[in-house]
C-alpha positions in Angstrom: 0.0 0.0 -0.2 1.4 3.5 -0.9 1.3 6.5 1.4 -0.7 9.5 0.6 -0.1 13.1 1.0 -2.6 16.0 0.3 -1.9 19.7 -0.2 -4.4 22.7 -0.1 -5.2 23.4 -3.9 -7.9 24.4 -6.4 -11.4 23.7 -6.0 -12.4 20.5 -7.7 -16.2 20.6 -8.9 -18.3 17.8 -7.2 -18.7 15.3 -9.8 -15.0 15.2 -10.7 -13.9 15.3 -7.1 -15.8 12.0 -6.5 -14.0 10.2 -9.5 -10.7 11.9 -8.3 -11.1 10.8 -4.6 -12.1 7.3 -5.7 -9.1 7.1 -8.1 -6.7 8.1 -5.2 -8.0 5.4 -2.9 -7.7 3.0 -5.6 -4.0 3.9 -6.4 -3.1 3.9 -2.7 -4.4 0.5 -2.2 -3.2 -1.1 -5.5 0.4 -0.2 -5.2 2.0 -3.1 -3.7 5.3 -3.4 -5.5 8.7 -3.0 -4.0 9.9 0.5 -3.1 8.4 3.6 -1.3 5.8 5.3 -3.0 3.6 8.4 -2.3 0.5 9.5 -3.9 0.4 13.3 -4.0 -3.2 14.6 -4.3 -5.2 17.7 -4.0 -6.8 18.0 -0.7 -10.4 16.7 -0.7 -13.1 19.2 0.5 -14.8 16.6 2.9 -11.5 15.0 4.2 -12.5 11.4 3.2 -9.0 10.1 3.2 -7.9 11.9 6.4 -7.8 8.9 8.6 -6.5 6.5 5.8 -3.5 4.5 6.8 -0.3 5.8 5.6 -1.5 9.4 5.4 1.3 11.7 5.9 -0.5 14.9 5.7 -0.3 15.6 9.3 3.2 15.2 10.2 5.2 18.0 11.5 7.5 20.2 9.0 9.4 21.5 11.9 9.2 25.2 10.9 6.8 27.7 12.3 3.9 28.9 10.3 4.8 32.4 10.6 8.1 31.5 8.5 6.0 29.7 5.8 3.6 32.7 5.9 6.6 34.9 5.0 8.2 32.4 2.5 4.8 32.2 0.6 5.0 35.8 -0.1 8.7 35.4 -1.5 7.5 32.3 -3.4 4.8 34.4 -5.1 7.5 37.1 -6.1 9.4 34.3 -7.6 6.6 33.0 -9.6 5.8 36.4 -11.0 9.4 36.4 -12.6 8.3 33.3 -14.7 7.9 34.3 -18.3 5.5 31.4 -19.0 3.1 32.3 -16.0 3.2 36.1 -17.0 1.5 35.1 -20.4 -1.7 34.3 -18.5 -3.7 37.4 -18.1 -7.4 38.5 -17.3 -8.4 41.7 -19.1 -4.8 42.4 -20.0 -3.7 42.1 -16.3 -1.1 39.2 -15.7 -2.8 36.8 -13.5 -0.1 36.9 -10.8 -0.9 40.5 -10.1 -4.3 39.4 -9.0 -2.8 38.2 -5.7 -5.4 37.1 -3.3 -5.6 35.6 0.0 -6.5 32.4 -1.6 -3.5 32.5 -3.6 -1.3 32.9 -0.5 -3.1 30.0 1.3 -2.4 27.7 -1.8 1.3 28.7 -2.0 1.7 28.0 1.8 0.1 24.7 1.0 2.7 24.0 -1.6 5.7 25.1 0.6 4.3 23.0 3.5 4.1 19.7 1.1 7.8 20.1 0.1 8.9 20.2 3.7 6.8 17.2 4.4 8.3 15.2 1.5 11.8 16.4 2.3 11.1 15.2 6.0 9.9 11.9 4.6 12.8 11.3 2.2 15.4 12.2 4.8 17.6 9.2 5.7 16.0 6.6 3.2 18.7 5.0 1.0 16.1 4.0 -1.8 14.0 6.2 -4.0 10.9 7.4 -3.0 8.3 7.6 -5.9 5.9 10.5 -6.0 2.8 9.8 -8.1 0.8 12.7 -9.2 -0.4 14.8 -12.0 1.5 16.7 -14.3 0.5 20.2 -13.2 1.5 19.4 -9.6 4.9 18.0 -10.5 5.4 21.4 -12.2 4.6 23.7 -9.2 6.3 21.4 -6.8 9.8 21.5 -8.9 9.3 25.1 -9.0 8.9 25.4 -5.1 11.8 23.1 -4.6 14.0 25.5 -7.2 12.9 28.5 -5.1 13.8 26.8 -1.6 17.3 26.0 -3.2 16.5 22.2 -1.8 18.0 19.1 -3.3 16.3 15.7 -2.6 18.2 13.3 -4.2 16.1 10.2 -3.7 12.9 11.9 -4.6 11.6 10.6 -8.0 8.5 12.1 -9.9 5.9 10.1 -11.8 2.9 11.5 -13.4 -0.5 9.8 -13.8 -2.2 10.2 -17.0 -5.9 9.9 -15.3 -4.9 12.3 -12.6 -3.5 14.7 -15.1 -6.6 14.5 -17.3 -9.0 15.1 -14.1 -7.2 18.1 -12.9 -6.9 19.5 -16.7 -10.6 18.9 -17.1 -11.6 20.6 -13.9 -9.3 23.6 -14.6 -11.0 23.9 -18.1 -14.5 23.9 -16.2 -13.4 26.5 -13.6 -12.0 28.9 -16.2 -15.1 28.6 -18.5 -17.2 29.2 -15.7 -15.4 32.1 -14.1 -15.3 33.9 -17.6 -19.0 33.2 -17.9 -19.7 34.5 -14.5 -17.5 37.6 -15.0 -19.6 38.9 -17.9 -23.2 38.0 -16.7 -22.9 38.3 -12.9 -23.1 41.8 -11.6 -20.3 42.8 -9.3 -20.7 42.7 -5.5 -18.8 45.8 -5.1 -20.8 48.9 -4.0 -21.5 51.8 -6.6 -19.8 54.3 -4.4 -16.6 54.3 -2.4 -14.9 56.6 -0.1 -11.3 58.1 -0.4 -8.7 59.9 1.6 -6.0 61.6 -0.1 -3.5 62.7 2.7 -0.2 63.0 0.9 0.5 62.6 -2.7 3.9 61.1 -1.8 2.3 58.3 0.1 1.3 55.1 -1.7 -2.5 54.3 -2.2 -4.2 51.2 -0.5 -7.6 50.0 -1.9 -9.5 48.3 0.7 -12.7 46.4 1.0 -14.8 46.2 4.1 -16.8 43.2 5.2 -20.4 43.2 4.9 -21.0 42.7 8.7 -20.2 45.3 11.0 -17.8 47.4 8.8 -17.5 50.3 11.3 -15.7 47.9 13.6 -13.2 46.8 11.1 -12.7 50.5 9.9 -11.7 51.6 13.4 -9.6 48.6 14.4 -7.5 48.4 11.1 -8.2 51.3 8.5 -7.6 54.1 10.8 -4.2 52.8 11.8 -3.2 52.8 7.9 -4.4 56.2 7.3 -1.2 57.4 8.7 1.0 55.6 6.0 -1.5 55.3 3.0 -3.9 57.4 1.1 -7.2 55.3 1.3 -9.5 54.2 -1.4 -12.4 52.4 0.6 -15.1 50.1 -0.6 -17.7 48.9 2.1 -19.7 45.8 1.2 -21.7 46.5 4.6 -23.7 49.7 5.6 -22.1 52.6 7.4 -24.7 54.0 9.9 -22.1 56.8 10.1 -19.9 57.4 7.2 -16.2 57.7 7.9 -15.2 61.5 8.5 -12.8 63.2 5.9 
């Protein structure tokens, strides 16, 4: 039986997710050949494989998450220098400029995964074969280069079915996002607040939450006003609009 290791990644649509998880379970149970094998898969939303024997996803990486958090930002900057990735754009804006919290969390998941693989491979004289999809191999190798790591006994093997499922899911998600972009009305308010304190200061665009925006404003935004010019969207209702 092969070990399994998950990492936080893109959302997989429900019909494909069921096929994907069942195939991961089949792969992990069917690999009885000699050698050490790890099935590297995208995190399932329902944690169906969490308690499966041989799951390496919970092993410690020996690094504080605050450091991984900082590394994820540097990893993002590393990815922005990739010419192939910069070719991907939405409305002529390079995709990697659309940095979101979800992007950061996904990159943290990749870095955590590399550290777990490194720890698992350490001290093993034989090869450790990692079975996954082609797209995952690409981002994991990019993370290894970024971290400047060498894992000599790590061997990648792509699986056609896993690659096909992830590719099909990516196609579905991209088509759906483009359709929604054109037919769904934006959730941003029709108006915004702005405060230009000093032309020499950078400008920060902030979106306040739908619930209790005043509390968020007084807790966080007022502190930022000292160092930034502010453009402010509020998804919630301000009983008293911000002054100035």
